[in-house]
C-alpha positions in Angstrom: 0.0 0.0 0.0 1.2 3.5 0.7 4.2 2.1 2.5 5.5 1.2 -1.3 6.1 4.9 -2.1 8.8 5.4 0.6 11.3 3.7 -1.6 14.2 5.9 -2.3 13.3 8.0 -5.5 16.7 6.8 -7.3 15.4 3.3 -6.9 11.8 4.5 -7.8 13.5 6.0 -11.0 15.4 2.7 -11.8 12.2 0.4 -11.5 10.1 3.1 -13.4 12.6 3.1 -16.6 12.5 -0.8 -16.4 9.0 -1.0 -16.3 8.6 1.1 -19.4 11.5 0.0 -21.7 9.4 -2.8 -23.7 9.7 -1.4 -27.1 6.0 -2.5 -27.6 5.1 0.3 -25.5 6.6 3.0 -27.2 3.5 4.1 -29.0 0.9 3.9 -26.6 -1.9 5.2 -28.4 -1.6 2.6 -31.1 -3.7 -0.5 -30.2 -2.3 -2.5 -33.2 1.3 -2.8 -32.1 0.2 -3.4 -28.4 -2.8 -5.3 -28.1 -4.8 -5.8 -31.1 -8.2 -6.7 -29.2 -7.9 -3.4 -26.9 -9.7 -1.3 -29.3 -9.4 2.4 -28.9 -12.7 4.1 -28.1 -13.5 6.1 -31.3 -14.2 9.4 -29.4 -11.0 9.2 -27.4 -8.1 11.6 -28.6 -4.9 11.3 -26.9 -2.9 14.5 -26.7 0.3 13.6 -24.6 2.1 10.6 -22.7 4.8 12.0 -19.8 6.5 9.9 -17.4 7.4 11.2 -14.1 10.7 10.2 -12.2 9.3 10.9 -8.7 12.1 13.3 -8.7 12.5 16.2 -11.0 8.8 15.8 -11.7 5.9 13.9 -10.2 2.3 13.5 -10.3 1.1 15.3 -7.4 3.3 18.2 -6.6 5.1 18.7 -10.0 8.3 18.2 -8.5 7.7 20.6 -5.9 7.4 18.0 -3.1 5.2 18.5 0.2 7.7 20.2 2.1 8.1 23.2 -0.2 4.3 23.4 -0.5 3.4 23.1 3.1 5.6 26.4 4.1 4.2 28.9 1.5 3.1 29.2 -2.1 5.8 28.6 -4.3 7.2 31.5 -6.6 6.6 30.3 -10.2 8.5 32.1 -12.7 7.8 31.7 -16.4 10.9 31.9 -18.6 8.9 33.5 -21.2 5.1 35.1 -19.5 3.7 35.4 -23.0 4.6 31.9 -23.8 4.5 29.8 -20.8 5.7 25.8 -21.4 3.1 23.4 -20.3 5.3 22.2 -17.4 5.3 25.8 -16.0 1.7 25.9 -16.2 1.3 22.4 -14.8 3.3 23.4 -12.0 1.5 26.8 -11.5 -1.8 25.1 -11.2 -0.4 22.6 -8.7 1.3 25.2 -6.5 -1.2 25.2 -3.5 -0.4 26.2 0.2 -0.9 23.0 2.2 -1.7 24.7 5.6 -0.9 21.6 8.4 -2.4 23.4 11.0 -5.6 22.7 9.4 -4.9 18.8 9.9 -3.8 18.2 6.3 -0.1 16.5 6.0 -0.7 14.9 10.0 -4.4 13.7 10.0 -5.1 13.6 6.0 -3.7 13.9 2.6 -0.1 13.9 2.8 1.3 12.4 5.8 4.5 14.0 7.3 5.1 10.8 9.3 5.8 8.9 6.4 7.9 11.3 4.6 11.6 10.7 4.6 14.7 12.7 3.4 14.3 10.3 0.0 10.7 10.5 -0.3 8.7 14.2 0.0 5.5 12.8 -1.4 6.4 13.1 -5.1 4.6 10.1 -6.6 6.6 8.6 -10.0 4.1 7.1 -12.3 2.5 8.1 -15.7 0.1 10.6 -16.7 -1.9 10.3 -20.2 -3.8 13.8 -21.3 -6.7 13.2 -23.6 -10.1 14.8 -24.8 -13.2 13.3 -26.0 -13.6 14.0 -29.3 -16.2 16.8 -30.5 -17.2 17.6 -27.1 -13.0 18.7 -25.8 -13.7 17.5 -22.5 -10.5 17.1 -20.9 -9.4 13.7 -19.4 -6.2 13.1 -17.4 -5.0 9.6 -16.4 -2.7 9.0 -13.7 -0.8 5.4 -13.1 1.3 5.3 -10.1 4.5 3.4 -10.8 3.2 0.8 -7.9 -0.4 0.4 -9.5 -1.7 -2.8 -8.4 -2.1 -4.9 -11.5 -3.2 -8.1 -9.5 -6.4 -6.2 -7.7 -6.8 -3.3 -10.1 -8.6 -0.2 -9.1 -9.6 3.0 -10.9 -10.5 6.4 -8.7 -12.9 8.6 -10.8 -12.1 12.0 -9.9 -14.8 14.7 -11.7 -13.5 18.5 -11.5 -14.2 20.2 -8.4 -16.4 23.4 -8.8 -16.2 24.4 -12.5 -12.4 23.9 -12.8 -10.3 22.2 -15.0 -8.0 19.6 -14.7 -4.9 20.0 -12.6 -7.0 21.3 -9.9 -4.6 21.4 -7.0 -7.1 20.0 -4.2 -8.4 17.2 -6.4 -5.0 15.9 -7.4 -3.2 16.6 -4.0 -6.3 15.3 -2.0 -8.9 13.3 -3.9 -6.0 12.0 -6.6 -3.5 11.5 -3.9 -5.7 9.1 -2.1 -6.0 6.7 -5.1 -2.3 7.0 -5.6 -1.7 6.1 -2.1 -3.7 2.8 -2.4 -1.9 2.1 -5.7 -4.8 2.9 -7.7 -5.1 4.8 -11.2 -6.6 7.9 -10.9 -8.7 9.6 -14.0 -9.6 13.1 -13.7 -12.5 14.7 -15.9 -13.1 18.5 -16.6 -16.6 18.0 -16.8 -16.9 20.1 -19.8 -16.6 23.3 -17.7 -13.1 24.0 -17.2 -10.7 26.6 -18.7 -12.6 27.0 -21.7 -11.8 30.8 -22.2 -12.0 32.3 -25.4 -10.7 36.0 -26.0 -12.6 37.3 -28.4 -10.8 40.5 -29.4 -7.8 38.5 -30.3 -9.2 35.3 -31.3 -7.3 33.0 -29.1 -8.2 30.6 -26.5 -6.8 27.6 -24.7 -5.6 24.0 -25.7 -6.5 21.1 -23.5 -3.0 21.5 -21.9 -3.1 25.1 -21.3 -0.9 26.7 -24.3 -2.8 29.5 -26.2 -3.7 29.0 -29.7 -6.2 30.2 -32.3 -7.5 26.7 -32.9 -7.6 23.1 -31.5 -9.0 24.9 -28.4 -11.2 23.8 -25.6 -13.8 26.2 -26.4 -14.1 28.7 -29.8 -17.7 30.1 -30.4 -19.0 31.0 -33.3 -19.8 34.6 -33.6 -21.8 36.2 -36.4 -20.5 39.9 -37.2 -17.5 39.2 -35.0 -16.1 42.8 -35.7 -19.1 44.7 -35.1 -19.4 42.7 -31.8 -16.1 43.7 -30.9 -16.5 47.1 -31.9 -19.2 47.4 -29.1 -17.8 45.2 -26.4 -14.2 45.4 -26.8 -12.0 43.3 -24.3 -14.5 40.9 -23.8 -14.6 37.0 -23.6 -16.5 33.7 -24.2 -16.4 31.2 -21.2 -17.4 27.6 -22.5 -19.5 26.6 -19.5 -21.7 30.1 -19.7 -21.9 30.2 -23.4 -21.5 27.2 -25.3 -25.2 26.4 -25.6 -24.7 22.9 -24.4 -25.6 22.9 -20.9 -22.5 20.4 -20.0 -24.0 19.4 -16.5 -26.5 17.4 -18.4 -23.8 15.3 -20.0 -22.0 14.8 -16.8 -22.7 11.2 -16.5 -21.7 10.5 -19.9 -18.5 12.1 -19.5 -17.5 9.9 -16.1 -18.2 7.0 -18.1 -16.0 7.9 -20.8 -13.2 8.5 -18.0 -13.6 4.8 -17.0 -13.5 3.5 -20.6 -10.4 5.8 -21.4 -9.0 4.7 -18.2 -9.6 0.7 -19.2 -8.0 1.3 -22.4 -5.0 3.0 -21.1 -4.2 0.4 -18.5 -4.6 -2.4 -21.2 -2.3 -0.4 -23.5 0.5 -0.1 -20.7 0.2 -3.6 -19.2 -0.9 -5.8 -22.5 -1.3 -9.4 -22.3 -1.6 -11.6 -25.5 -4.6 -12.2 -26.6 -6.8 -10.9 -23.7 -7.8 -7.8 -21.7 -6.0 -8.0 -18.2 -8.4 -4.9 -17.0 -12.3 -4.8 -17.4 -15.2 -3.7 -15.7 -15.6 -7.1 -14.1 -12.3 -7.2 -12.3 -11.4 -3.7 -11.9 -12.7 -1.9 -8.6 -14.2 1.5 -9.8 -14.6 4.2 -7.2 -16.1 7.5 -7.9 -14.8 10.5 -5.4 -16.0 14.2 -6.2 -16.6 17.3 -4.3 -19.3 20.2 -4.9 -20.1 20.3 -8.7 -18.0 17.0 -8.9 -19.8 15.5 -6.0 -23.0 15.9 -8.0 -21.5 14.4 -11.2 -20.4 11.2 -9.2 -24.1 10.9 -7.6 -25.8 11.5 -11.2 -23.4 9.0 -13.1 -24.3 6.2 -10.3 -27.9 6.7 -10.9 -27.2 5.9 -14.5 -25.0 2.9 -14.0 -27.5 0.3 -15.1 -24.7 -2.2 -15.8 -23.1 -1.8 -12.3 -19.7 -0.5 -13.4 -19.1 1.5 -10.2 -18.4 -0.2 -6.8 -18.2 2.5 -4.6 -19.1 6.6 -4.2 -18.0 9.2 -2.0 -19.5 12.8 -2.8 -18.6 15.8 -0.7 -20.7 18.8 -0.2 -22.4 17.9 -3.5 -24.1 20.4 -5.5 -27.0 17.9 -6.2 -30.7 19.0 -7.2 -32.9 16.4 -6.6 -36.2 15.8 -8.4 -38.4 15.7 -5.6 -42.0 15.7 -7.1 -44.2 13.1 -6.3 -41.3 10.9 -4.5 -41.1 12.6 -1.2 -44.7 12.9 0.9 -45.9 16.5 0.4 -45.7 17.0 4.6 -41.9 16.4 4.4 -39.6 19.4 6.0 -37.6 19.3 3.3 -39.8 19.6 0.9 -41.6 22.5 1.9 -38.2 24.5 2.6 -36.3 23.2 -0.9 -35.5 25.6 -3.6 -33.7 25.0 -6.9 -30.0 26.0 -7.4 -30.9 29.0 -9.5 -33.8 30.0 -7.2 -31.3 30.2 -4.0 -28.6 31.5 -5.7 -30.2 34.7 -7.1 -32.0 35.0 -3.9 -28.5 35.0 -2.3 -27.0 37.6 -4.7 -29.9 39.5 -4.0 -29.9 40.2 -0.5 -26.4 39.1 0.9 -24.8 42.9 0.0 -27.6 44.4 1.8 -27.3 42.1 4.5 -23.9 42.3 5.7 -24.0 44.9 8.2 -26.4 43.1 10.3 -24.2 40.0 10.7 -23.1 39.7 14.2 -19.2 38.9 14.4 -17.7 35.7 16.0 -17.7 36.2 19.5 -14.4 34.8 20.2 -12.5 37.7 18.2 -15.1 40.1 17.3 -14.6 39.4 13.6 -16.5 38.9 10.5 -14.1 38.5 7.8 -14.3 40.9 4.4 -17.6 42.8 6.1 -15.5 46.0 6.1 -15.0 45.9 2.3 -18.6 46.6 2.3 -19.1 50.3 2.2 -22.1 50.6 0.3 -24.7 48.1 1.6 -27.1 50.8 2.4 -27.2 51.7 -1.3 -28.1 48.0 -2.2 -30.5 48.0 0.4 -32.2 51.3 -0.6 -32.5 50.2 -4.3 -34.0 47.0 -3.1 -36.9 49.1 -1.0 -37.2 51.1 -4.2 -37.9 48.2 -6.5 -40.3 47.0 -3.7 -38.3 44.1 -2.7 -37.3 45.0 1.1 -40.3 47.2 2.7 -37.8 48.4 5.2 -35.0 48.7 3.4 -32.7 47.5 6.4 -30.0 44.9 6.7 -31.4 43.2 9.4 -34.7 42.5 7.0 -32.2 41.1 4.3 -30.4 38.6 6.8 -34.1 37.6 8.0 -35.0 37.2 4.3 -31.7 35.0 3.9 -32.6 32.8 7.0 -36.2 32.1 5.7 -34.7 30.8 2.5 -32.1 28.3 4.0 -29.1 30.1 4.9 -28.7 29.3 8.7 -27.1 31.9 11.5 -23.9 29.2 11.7 -22.9 30.1 7.9 -23.6 34.1 8.6 -19.9 34.7 9.0 -18.9 33.2 5.8 -21.3 35.7 3.7 -19.1 38.7 3.2 -16.3 36.3 2.0 -18.4 34.2 -0.1 -19.9 37.0 -2.3 -16.7 38.7 -2.4 -15.1 35.8 -3.8 -18.0 34.5 -6.3 -20.7 37.5 -6.2 -23.2 37.4 -9.3 -21.2 35.0 -11.0 -22.3 31.8 -9.0 -25.8 32.1 -10.1 -25.0 33.5 -13.4 -23.1 30.5 -14.6 -25.8 28.0 -14.1 -28.5 30.0 -15.7 -26.5 31.2 -18.5 -25.7 27.4 -19.0 -29.1 26.1 -18.2 -30.7 28.6 -20.7 -27.9 28.3 -23.1 -27.4 31.7 -23.6 -25.0 33.1 -26.5 -22.2 35.3 -25.7 -24.0 37.9 -27.9 -27.2 37.8 -25.7 -25.4 39.7 -23.0 -28.2 37.9 -20.6 -29.3 40.7 -17.9 -26.8 43.4 -19.9 -23.7 41.0 -17.9 -20.8 40.0 -20.1 -17.6 38.5 -19.3 -14.7 41.2 -19.6 -11.2 42.0 -18.6 -10.8 44.6 -15.8 -8.5 46.8 -14.1 -5.5 45.1 -12.4 -4.0 48.3 -10.5 -4.7 47.5 -6.8 -5.2 51.0 -6.3 -7.8 53.7 -7.8 -9.5 50.6 -8.9 -13.0 51.0 -10.0 -13.3 47.5 -11.6 -13.4 49.1 -15.4 -13.3 47.2 -18.5 -9.7 47.5 -19.7 -7.2 45.4 -21.9 -4.7 43.1 -20.2 -2.1 44.8 -18.9 -0.6 43.3 -15.5 -1.0 39.9 -16.7 -1.0 38.0 -19.9 -3.5 36.0 -21.3 -1.2 33.1 -21.4 -0.9 33.3 -17.5 -4.9 33.0 -17.2 -5.2 29.2 -17.8 -3.1 28.9 -14.5 -4.7 31.6 -12.6 -8.3 30.4 -12.9 -9.6 28.6 -9.9 -12.8 27.1 -11.4 -15.2 30.1 -11.5 -15.2 33.9 -12.1 -13.8 36.4 -11.0 -10.1 35.6 -12.0 -7.9 37.3 -9.7 -4.4 38.8 -10.5 -3.9 39.6 -6.9 -5.5 39.8 -3.7 -7.0 43.3 -4.7 -7.9 43.1 -8.4 -9.3 40.7 -10.6 -8.2 39.9 -14.4 -11.3 38.7 -16.0 -15.1 39.1 -14.3 -18.6 39.7 -15.2 -19.3 43.0 -15.8 -22.6 45.4 -16.0 -22.6 46.7 -19.3 -24.8 49.4 -18.3 -23.5 50.8 -15.4 -24.5 54.5 -15.2 -20.7 55.7 -15.6 -19.2 52.9 -17.8 -19.1 49.1 -18.1 -17.6 47.6 -14.9 -17.6 44.8 -12.3 -21.0 44.7 -10.4 -18.9 45.0 -7.1 -18.0 48.3 -8.2 -21.5 49.1 -9.9 -24.1 52.0 -10.1 -27.3 50.9 -11.1 -29.7 53.1 -9.6 -28.2 56.8 -9.0 -25.0 57.7 -11.0 -21.6 57.4 -9.0 -23.3 55.3 -6.1 -22.5 52.0 -5.9 -25.3 49.4 -5.3 -23.4 46.3 -6.4 -25.4 46.3 -9.5 -29.0 46.0 -8.2 -30.7 45.9 -11.2 -28.4 43.1 -12.8 -29.2 40.9 -9.7 -33.0 41.9 -10.2 -32.7 40.5 -13.8 -31.2 37.7 -13.1 -33.6 36.8 -10.4 -36.0 37.0 -13.1 -34.1 35.1 -15.3 -34.3 31.9 -13.0 -38.0 31.7 -14.1 -37.7 31.9 -17.6 -38.8 28.9 -19.6 -35.6 28.2 -21.2 -33.6 28.1 -17.9 -36.4 25.7 -16.4 -36.0 23.5 -19.5 -32.0 23.4 -18.8 -33.0 22.8 -15.1 -34.9 19.6 -15.9 -32.3 18.2 -17.8 -30.1 17.9 -14.8 -32.1 17.0 -11.9 -31.3 13.7 -9.8 -33.5 11.0 -9.2 -32.0 9.5 -6.0 -31.7 5.9 -7.1 -28.5 5.0 -6.6 -29.1 1.2 -7.4 -28.0 -0.3 -4.2 -24.4 1.1 -4.8 -22.3 1.8 -1.4 -22.2 5.6 -1.3 -21.3 8.1 1.0 -22.7 11.7 1.2 -20.5 14.0 3.3 -21.8 17.4 3.9 -20.8 20.3 6.0 -23.5 21.7 8.3 -22.1 25.4 7.9 -21.9 25.0 4.2 -23.2 28.5 3.2 -22.7 27.8 -0.6 -24.0 24.1 -0.9 -26.8 24.9 1.4 -27.9 21.5 3.1 -31.5 21.9 3.0 -31.4 22.4 -0.9 -28.8 19.8 -1.7 -27.9 17.0 0.3 -30.8 16.4 2.9 -33.5 16.7 0.0 -31.4 14.2 -1.9 -31.1 11.8 0.9 -34.9 11.9 1.7 -35.4 11.0 -2.0 -33.0 8.4 -2.3 -34.9 7.0 0.7 -38.1 7.1 -0.9 -36.7 5.3 -4.2 -34.8 2.6 -2.7 -36.2 2.1 0.6 -34.3 -0.8 2.7 -32.2 -1.6 -0.4 -30.4 1.8 0.0 -26.9 1.8 0.7 -26.5 5.2 1.0 -24.8 6.8 4.2 -25.0 10.3 5.1 -22.2 12.0 7.3 -23.1 15.7 8.2 -20.3 17.4 9.9 -20.8 20.3 12.4 -18.4 23.3 12.1 -17.4 22.5 8.5 -18.4 24.3 5.0 -17.2 24.2 1.4 -14.0 26.3 2.9 -11.1 24.4 4.0 -10.6 25.9 7.4 -7.7 28.3 6.5 -7.5 31.7 7.7 -9.8 33.6 8.1 -12.0 30.8 9.2 -9.2 28.8 10.7 -10.6 29.5 14.0 -14.4 28.7 13.5 -14.0 26.1 10.5 -13.0 22.7 10.1 -11.5 20.9 6.8 -14.5 18.9 5.2 -12.1 17.0 3.0 -10.7 15.2 6.2 -14.1 13.3 6.1 -14.3 12.9 2.4 -10.9 10.8 3.0 -12.0 9.1 6.1 -15.5 7.9 4.1 -13.2 6.7 1.5 -11.3 4.5 4.0 -14.3 3.2 5.3 -15.6 2.3 1.7 -12.1 0.8 0.9 -11.9 -1.2 3.9 -15.7 -2.6 3.3 -15.0 -3.2 -0.5 -11.6 -5.1 0.2 -11.8 -6.6 3.5 -15.7 -6.9 3.9 -15.8 -4.7 7.1 -19.3 -3.2 8.1 -19.8 0.4 7.0 -21.0 2.8 9.3 -24.5 4.3 9.9 -25.5 7.8 8.9 -24.6 10.1 11.6 -23.9 14.0 12.3 -20.0 14.3 13.3 -20.1 16.6 16.5 -16.5 18.6 15.9 -14.9 20.9 18.0 -13.7 24.1 16.7 -9.8 24.9 16.8 -11.0 28.6 18.7 -8.9 31.4 19.1 -8.4 34.5 16.6 -8.8 34.4 13.2 -5.2 33.7 11.6 -3.9 32.4 14.7 -5.9 29.2 15.8 -4.2 26.3 17.1 -3.2 23.2 15.5 -6.1 20.6 14.4 -5.8 17.6 16.2 -8.2 14.4 16.7 -9.9 16.4 19.2 -11.3 18.6 16.1 -11.4 16.5 13.6 -13.5 13.6 15.1 -13.6 10.5 12.8 -16.6 8.9 11.4 -17.5 6.4 13.9 -18.7 2.8 12.9 -21.2 2.5 15.6 -22.4 6.0 16.7 -23.9 7.2 19.9 -27.5 7.0 19.2 -28.0 10.9 19.5 -25.6 11.2 16.5 -27.8 8.7 14.6 -29.5 10.0 11.3 -32.7 8.6 10.1 -35.2 9.2 7.8 -38.9 8.9 8.5 -41.8 9.4 6.2 -39.9 11.7 4.0 -37.9 13.8 6.9 -34.4 13.4 8.3 -34.8 13.0 11.9 -31.4 14.2 14.0 -30.8 15.6 16.9 
């Protein structure tokens, strides 16, 4: 198991070179030369195959190693910033500060105790980059040097949120778990990641992050393009928003493609005469996803009629259950349930106004980023004028949010959440579901490059200056805005009809000139678009059935999640699954106190714990059950203990904080479902 990775790097390199010295493996994409019965899927396009020695480069840290990443964000210097190499870009994407005070590196993820002077977490192996033809969906397969050929396993990891391949947390937490268990890991960008197209300069990104004009992840057809550019300079099209394909509807297909891709390549890497060593029937297939990736693994399992999938873990899934007729009408969950377009547009409308009413955390009298909301009352006034907030007060706005599903324990995250995702969170779903074209500028929003200077910044539309377009692929962290630094964005949604000039909605005046109200009119418009028939039609295409076909599944969700609200995602899904599968259900639901979609780093280190600890814990339980027939734990609430202290200076997380999943939980922590209701204490 994991101890196999502790070999000296030089020895690993020698074994690695020996393993791939067979001349029949020289052209891994050619099934005729390796195994004539291993047919290459007709939709599969192989772009590159790289072998990493575990010294100069590796599968999970791009050669940086755990020690460096656990100290600070590494400085990435491009030899030519206008034309970075693929390896430079890959390293930049995997450059993530691993804060061991959260418990990562000690209780989950990399383990410091397993590291040696000769092994710093760098894992040798093969990495194959591919796409799905026609769809331009990114696939990435990693096969560790110690892949278990006798008892093969594949871990499928769809990208978190809307990110693409090489998402650092996907690789260094979810993918790392698979590699440590000697499994192949296959990643999938779900048709959403890094498909950014520069309309003005007719350029975008290839699957490996290079700037080009053709063979791009996304290149829209724009009629009268020059006229559009003249009226809308420095604008961009984003695949998820503007492809008019609603990629979320195809996530299960893409994940099944991932499995077939992985099996094909494993048979190419380790061929056997006249037979296939790796098949669905003899390979353990596990799905492990977070946020949107969590929704993807659940919906894929719902369509797994042939039983390909052996086990699933979904962390904070952004799942949208189809509740009609399946759950009793008197169920609490159905009464309070709101669809994602519904609750996300509601939040975008009222959060900026509600900020002043949020009470600070009692331990340090602090609400992160609340001080940046200087114009909250302007938003409140605009909502009152629009007859959406009778008293026009922040207290009233906060009460509205509570009534719609935001729990008081999530309030201190609201300023941070809105600052970092703002109107783009609901916008991407509504644009995708409604299949809006980039030229439609839905609700008078468009995607543009914005001011990058940290001082005297008003979010105006400007050409790229401080950052090259070529660097944006690595800067993108899964959603708009894309930040140049802590104070300025590179690309974001802008309000085209700001009363002064087009600019980010964070700086936008939509009611009174030069009175910033965070683009109230745009938020109101988006709220109305959520009810548009074309949006509702797209939403219908992605609703979940709840039928997991008796597949062993864990859903792990943070109770304090301010983004994937539990009463609108996991809780109603669990209820739906029980209604559909009844006693046959193999779903375990783990709800974690003091956890959100955030990872417990500053500024929430003193009040939040990393949910990824519990995703990994669930995977360990699943693995033990499937390989050693241990009994799975019951659905339960995890009563955690926050680290406490002052924001930015919380003490080290220990096992007292991150309480593990219990095989036999205390009766007061059990979660049960009765008559369409979740019963807990």
